[in-house]
C-alpha positions as a Markdown table, in Angstrom:
| # | Residue | x | y | z |
|---|---|---|---|---|
| 1 | Met | 3.4 | -2.5 | 16.6 |
| 2 | Lys | 6.0 | -4.2 | 14.5 |
| 3 | Ile | 5.2 | -3.5 | 10.9 |
| 4 | Ala | 6.9 | -4.6 | 7.7 |
| 5 | Val | 6.4 | -2.4 | 4.6 |
| 6 | Leu | 7.2 | -4.3 | 1.4 |
| 7 | Gly | 8.4 | -1.9 | -1.3 |
| 8 | Thr | 11.0 | 0.9 | -1.4 |
| 9 | Gly | 9.3 | 3.2 | -3.9 |
| 10 | Ser | 7.4 | 6.4 | -3.0 |
| 11 | Val | 4.4 | 4.6 | -1.5 |
| 12 | Gly | 6.5 | 2.3 | 0.6 |
| 13 | Arg | 8.7 | 5.2 | 1.9 |
| 14 | Thr | 5.7 | 7.4 | 2.6 |
| 15 | Ile | 3.9 | 4.7 | 4.6 |
| 16 | Ala | 7.1 | 3.6 | 6.4 |
| 17 | Gly | 8.0 | 7.1 | 7.4 |
| 18 | Arg | 4.6 | 8.0 | 8.7 |
| 19 | Leu | 4.3 | 4.7 | 10.7 |
| 20 | Ser | 7.7 | 5.3 | 12.2 |
| 21 | Gly | 6.8 | 8.8 | 13.1 |
| 22 | Leu | 3.7 | 7.5 | 14.9 |
| 23 | Gly | 6.0 | 5.3 | 17.1 |
| 24 | His | 5.7 | 1.9 | 15.3 |
| 25 | Asp | 8.7 | -0.4 | 14.9 |
| 26 | Val | 9.1 | -0.4 | 11.1 |
| 27 | Thr | 11.2 | -2.5 | 8.7 |
| 28 | Val | 11.2 | -2.0 | 5.0 |
| 29 | Gly | 11.4 | -5.1 | 2.9 |
| 30 | Thr | 13.3 | -5.3 | -0.4 |
| 31 | Arg | 14.7 | -8.2 | -2.5 |
| 32 | Asp | 18.4 | -7.2 | -2.1 |
| 33 | Pro | 19.1 | -4.8 | 0.8 |
| 34 | Gln | 22.7 | -4.4 | -0.2 |
| 35 | Ala | 21.8 | -3.4 | -3.8 |
| 36 | Thr | 19.1 | -1.1 | -2.5 |
| 37 | Arg | 21.5 | 0.7 | -0.2 |
| 38 | Ala | 24.2 | 0.9 | -3.0 |
| 39 | Arg | 22.0 | 2.7 | -5.6 |
| 40 | Thr | 23.0 | 6.3 | -6.1 |
| 41 | Glu | 20.8 | 7.4 | -9.0 |
| 42 | Pro | 17.1 | 8.4 | -8.8 |
| 43 | Asp | 14.6 | 5.6 | -9.6 |
| 44 | Gly | 12.4 | 5.4 | -12.7 |
| 45 | Thr | 9.9 | 7.9 | -11.4 |
| 46 | Gly | 12.6 | 10.4 | -10.2 |
| 47 | Asn | 12.6 | 9.6 | -6.6 |
| 48 | Pro | 16.0 | 10.0 | -4.9 |
| 49 | Pro | 17.9 | 6.8 | -4.0 |
| 50 | Tyr | 16.7 | 4.9 | -1.0 |
| 51 | Ser | 19.9 | 5.7 | 0.9 |
| 52 | Ala | 19.1 | 9.4 | 0.8 |
| 53 | Trp | 15.6 | 8.8 | 2.2 |
| 54 | Ala | 17.0 | 6.4 | 4.8 |
| 55 | Ala | 19.4 | 9.0 | 6.1 |
| 56 | Asp | 16.4 | 11.0 | 7.3 |
| 57 | His | 14.6 | 8.0 | 8.7 |
| 58 | Asp | 17.3 | 6.2 | 10.7 |
| 59 | Arg | 14.7 | 4.4 | 12.9 |
| 60 | Val | 13.4 | 2.5 | 9.9 |
| 61 | Arg | 15.4 | -0.7 | 9.2 |
| 62 | Leu | 16.0 | -2.4 | 5.8 |
| 63 | Ala | 15.8 | -6.1 | 5.4 |
| 64 | Thr | 15.0 | -8.8 | 2.9 |
| 65 | Leu | 11.3 | -9.3 | 2.2 |
| 66 | Ala | 11.3 | -12.6 | 4.1 |
| 67 | Asp | 13.1 | -11.2 | 7.2 |
| 68 | Ala | 10.9 | -8.1 | 7.3 |
| 69 | Ala | 7.7 | -10.1 | 7.2 |
| 70 | Ala | 9.0 | -12.7 | 9.6 |
| 71 | Ser | 9.5 | -10.2 | 12.4 |
| 72 | Ala | 6.3 | -8.2 | 11.8 |
| 73 | Glu | 2.9 | -8.3 | 13.4 |
| 74 | Leu | 1.4 | -6.5 | 10.3 |
| 75 | Val | 2.6 | -6.5 | 6.7 |
| 76 | Val | 1.9 | -3.6 | 4.3 |
| 77 | Asn | 2.2 | -4.5 | 0.6 |
| 78 | Ala | 3.3 | -1.2 | -1.0 |
| 79 | Thr | 4.6 | -2.7 | -4.2 |
| 80 | Ser | 3.4 | -2.2 | -7.8 |
| 81 | Gly | 0.5 | -4.3 | -9.0 |
| 82 | His | 2.7 | -6.6 | -11.1 |
| 83 | Gly | 5.1 | -6.9 | -8.2 |
| 84 | Ala | 2.6 | -7.7 | -5.5 |
| 85 | Leu | 2.4 | -11.5 | -5.7 |
| 86 | Pro | 6.1 | -12.0 | -6.4 |
| 87 | Ala | 7.0 | -9.8 | -3.4 |
| 88 | Leu | 4.6 | -11.6 | -1.1 |
| 89 | Glu | 5.8 | -15.0 | -2.4 |
| 90 | Ala | 9.4 | -13.9 | -1.5 |
| 91 | Ala | 8.2 | -12.7 | 1.9 |
| 92 | Gly | 7.0 | -16.3 | 2.5 |
| 93 | Ala | 3.5 | -17.7 | 3.1 |
| 94 | Asp | 4.5 | -18.9 | 6.6 |
| 95 | His | 5.6 | -15.4 | 7.5 |
| 96 | Leu | 2.2 | -14.0 | 6.4 |
| 97 | Ala | 0.1 | -16.7 | 8.1 |
| 98 | Asp | -2.4 | -15.2 | 10.6 |
| 99 | Lys | -1.1 | -11.7 | 10.0 |
| 100 | Val | -3.0 | -8.7 | 8.7 |
| 101 | Val | -1.7 | -7.9 | 5.2 |
| 102 | Leu | -2.6 | -4.4 | 4.2 |
| 103 | Asp | -2.7 | -4.3 | 0.4 |
| 104 | Ile | -2.3 | -1.0 | -1.3 |
| 105 | Ser | -1.4 | -2.3 | -4.8 |
| 106 | Asn | -3.3 | -1.6 | -8.0 |
| 107 | Pro | -3.5 | -3.8 | -11.1 |
| 108 | Leu | -2.2 | -1.2 | -13.5 |
| 109 | Asp | -0.7 | -2.3 | -16.8 |
| 110 | Phe | 1.5 | 0.3 | -18.5 |
| 111 | Ser | 2.7 | -2.0 | -21.3 |
| 112 | Asn | 0.8 | 0.0 | -23.9 |
| 113 | Gly | 1.7 | 3.4 | -22.4 |
| 114 | Phe | -0.4 | 5.9 | -20.6 |
| 115 | Pro | -3.2 | 5.8 | -19.5 |
| 116 | Pro | -2.7 | 2.2 | -18.2 |
| 117 | Thr | -5.3 | -0.5 | -18.3 |
| 118 | Leu | -6.2 | -2.9 | -15.5 |
| 119 | Phe | -4.8 | -6.4 | -15.9 |
| 120 | Val | -7.6 | -7.8 | -13.7 |
| 121 | Lys | -11.1 | -6.4 | -13.3 |
| 122 | Asp | -14.8 | -7.0 | -13.3 |
| 123 | Thr | -14.9 | -10.6 | -12.0 |
| 124 | Asp | -11.7 | -10.6 | -9.9 |
| 125 | Ser | -9.3 | -8.2 | -8.2 |
| 126 | Leu | -5.7 | -8.0 | -7.2 |
| 127 | Gly | -6.8 | -8.0 | -3.6 |
| 128 | Glu | -8.7 | -11.3 | -4.2 |
| 129 | Gln | -5.7 | -12.8 | -5.9 |
| 130 | Val | -3.5 | -12.0 | -2.9 |
| 131 | Gln | -6.0 | -13.5 | -0.6 |
| 132 | Arg | -6.3 | -16.7 | -2.7 |
| 133 | Ala | -2.5 | -17.0 | -3.0 |
| 134 | Phe | -2.1 | -16.6 | 0.8 |
| 135 | Pro | -5.3 | -18.1 | 2.4 |
| 136 | Arg | -3.8 | -18.0 | 5.9 |
| 137 | Ala | -3.2 | -14.2 | 5.6 |
| 138 | Arg | -5.8 | -11.7 | 6.7 |
| 139 | Val | -5.9 | -9.4 | 3.6 |
| 140 | Val | -7.4 | -5.9 | 3.8 |
| 141 | Lys | -7.5 | -3.7 | 0.7 |
| 142 | Thr | -7.3 | 0.0 | 1.4 |
| 143 | Leu | -5.6 | 3.3 | 0.5 |
| 144 | Asn | -5.3 | 2.4 | -3.2 |
| 145 | Thr | -7.6 | 5.2 | -4.3 |
| 146 | Leu | -5.4 | 8.2 | -3.4 |
| 147 | Thr | -1.9 | 9.5 | -3.8 |
| 148 | Ala | 0.8 | 8.5 | -1.3 |
| 149 | Glu | 1.0 | 11.7 | 0.7 |
| 150 | Leu | -2.7 | 11.8 | 1.2 |
| 151 | Met | -2.7 | 8.2 | 2.4 |
| 152 | Val | -0.9 | 9.3 | 5.5 |
| 153 | His | -1.8 | 13.0 | 5.7 |
| 154 | Pro | -5.4 | 13.3 | 4.5 |
| 155 | Glu | -5.7 | 16.6 | 6.4 |
| 156 | Asn | -3.6 | 18.2 | 3.7 |
| 157 | Leu | -6.8 | 18.5 | 1.6 |
| 158 | Gly | -8.3 | 20.8 | 4.2 |
| 159 | Gln | -11.6 | 18.9 | 4.4 |
| 160 | Glu | -12.8 | 15.4 | 5.1 |
| 161 | Ser | -12.7 | 12.8 | 2.4 |
| 162 | Ser | -13.4 | 9.1 | 2.2 |
| 163 | Val | -11.2 | 6.0 | 2.3 |
| 164 | Phe | -12.4 | 2.4 | 1.9 |
| 165 | Val | -11.6 | -1.0 | 3.4 |
| 166 | Ser | -12.3 | -4.5 | 1.9 |
| 167 | Gly | -11.6 | -7.8 | 3.5 |
| 168 | Asp | -13.0 | -11.1 | 4.8 |
| 169 | Asp | -11.7 | -10.7 | 8.4 |
| 170 | Ala | -13.6 | -8.2 | 10.6 |
| 171 | Ala | -10.9 | -8.1 | 13.2 |
| 172 | Ala | -8.2 | -7.4 | 10.5 |
| 173 | Lys | -10.4 | -4.6 | 9.1 |
| 174 | Ala | -10.7 | -3.1 | 12.6 |
| 175 | Thr | -6.9 | -3.1 | 13.0 |
| 176 | Val | -6.5 | -1.4 | 9.7 |
| 177 | Thr | -9.2 | 1.1 | 10.4 |
| 178 | Glu | -7.4 | 2.0 | 13.7 |
| 179 | Leu | -4.2 | 2.6 | 11.6 |
| 180 | Leu | -6.1 | 4.7 | 9.1 |
| 181 | Thr | -7.6 | 6.8 | 11.9 |
| 182 | Ser | -4.1 | 7.3 | 13.3 |
| 183 | Phe | -3.1 | 8.7 | 9.9 |
| 184 | Gly | -6.0 | 11.2 | 10.2 |
| 185 | His | -8.7 | 9.6 | 8.2 |
| 186 | Thr | -12.1 | 10.4 | 9.6 |
| 187 | Asp | -14.4 | 8.7 | 7.1 |
| 188 | Val | -13.4 | 5.1 | 6.7 |
| 189 | Ile | -16.1 | 3.1 | 4.8 |
| 190 | Asp | -16.2 | -0.7 | 5.2 |
| 191 | Leu | -17.3 | -2.0 | 1.8 |
| 192 | Gly | -17.6 | -5.6 | 2.8 |
| 193 | Asp | -15.6 | -8.7 | 1.9 |
| 194 | Ile | -12.5 | -8.9 | -0.2 |
| 195 | Thr | -14.5 | -9.1 | -3.5 |
| 196 | Thr | -15.5 | -5.5 | -3.0 |
| 197 | Ala | -11.8 | -4.6 | -3.8 |
| 198 | Arg | -13.0 | -4.9 | -7.4 |
| 199 | Gly | -14.8 | -1.6 | -7.0 |
| 200 | Thr | -11.9 | 0.4 | -5.5 |
| 201 | Glu | -9.4 | -1.0 | -8.0 |
| 202 | Met | -11.7 | -0.1 | -10.8 |
| 203 | Leu | -11.8 | 3.5 | -9.6 |
| 204 | Leu | -8.3 | 3.9 | -10.8 |
| 205 | Pro | -9.1 | 4.7 | -14.4 |
| 206 | Val | -11.4 | 7.5 | -13.1 |
| 207 | Trp | -8.6 | 8.6 | -10.7 |
| 208 | Leu | -6.0 | 8.8 | -13.4 |
| 209 | Arg | -8.2 | 10.8 | -15.7 |
| 210 | Leu | -9.1 | 13.2 | -12.9 |
| 211 | Met | -5.4 | 13.7 | -12.2 |
| 212 | Gly | -4.9 | 14.6 | -15.9 |
| 213 | Ser | -7.8 | 17.0 | -15.9 |
| 214 | Leu | -7.0 | 18.6 | -12.6 |
| 215 | Gly | -3.2 | 18.7 | -13.2 |
| 216 | Thr | -2.6 | 17.4 | -9.7 |
| 217 | Ala | -2.8 | 14.2 | -7.6 |
| 218 | Ala | -3.8 | 16.2 | -4.5 |
| 219 | Phe | -7.4 | 15.2 | -4.5 |
| 220 | Asn | -9.6 | 12.4 | -3.1 |
| 221 | Phe | -13.2 | 11.1 | -3.3 |
| 222 | Lys | -15.8 | 12.0 | -0.8 |
| 223 | Val | -19.0 | 10.0 | -0.3 |
| 224 | Val | -21.8 | 12.4 | 0.6 |
| 225 | Arg | -24.7 | 10.7 | 2.4 |
C-alpha cells in the first residue's frame, strides 16, 4: 500500500520505519523537505536529525505534506496535537478526500509546563475536529494511548494488551485494524464512531501520570473481560 506519514518526529519515524519494513511504499511528509534534510542538530526532544534516521531507511521518501498525501492511498497523521490541523490543511483537503486518515495525535497543551492539560475534551475531541475539518476523509483514531515503539512492536511487552479504534467509516476501521494486526496487535477494540475518540484522548492524563509513577513509557492498557 502507498502510505503517507505526516510528521518527522519520533512517532512519524517509528511508524514510517515499521510500515516500510512490512513492505509498504512509504513517503514521509514535512513542510520543507530541504530544511528537514539540512538539519544537523537533535530536535527539541533529543532525537537525532532526520537525515541520520533517513540514512538507515533509504526506502522511505521525503516530500512536502501535499505531495506525500497526493500520492498515498492511506495517510497517517503523526504530528503533535497543535500541529494536526495545520499539517492536514497543508496536505490539502482534495488529497485527503475518500482516503483513510489514521490519526494518532493527542490534544496536549504544554503551555503551562508538565504535566500538560488537554486543549479539547469532554464534549469534543481532536479526532472529531479532524473529521469535521475534512468531511470527505475517512478518519480513524487509534494508537494514541501508547508510546511510539509499542505502537508498532506491541510484542515487546511480553503479553497481550489492548488498542482502540474510533471512526465513522466501518471499512476504514477494518483497513486500520488490518494494519494494527500486521504490527502485532492482537486485541483491537472498536469503540464506535469518531465521538468515542474523546475517551481515548482523555486517557492521556492517566497515561502521563502512570509514566511518571512507573518511570518508563513501556506499558500499555489491557481490557480484561
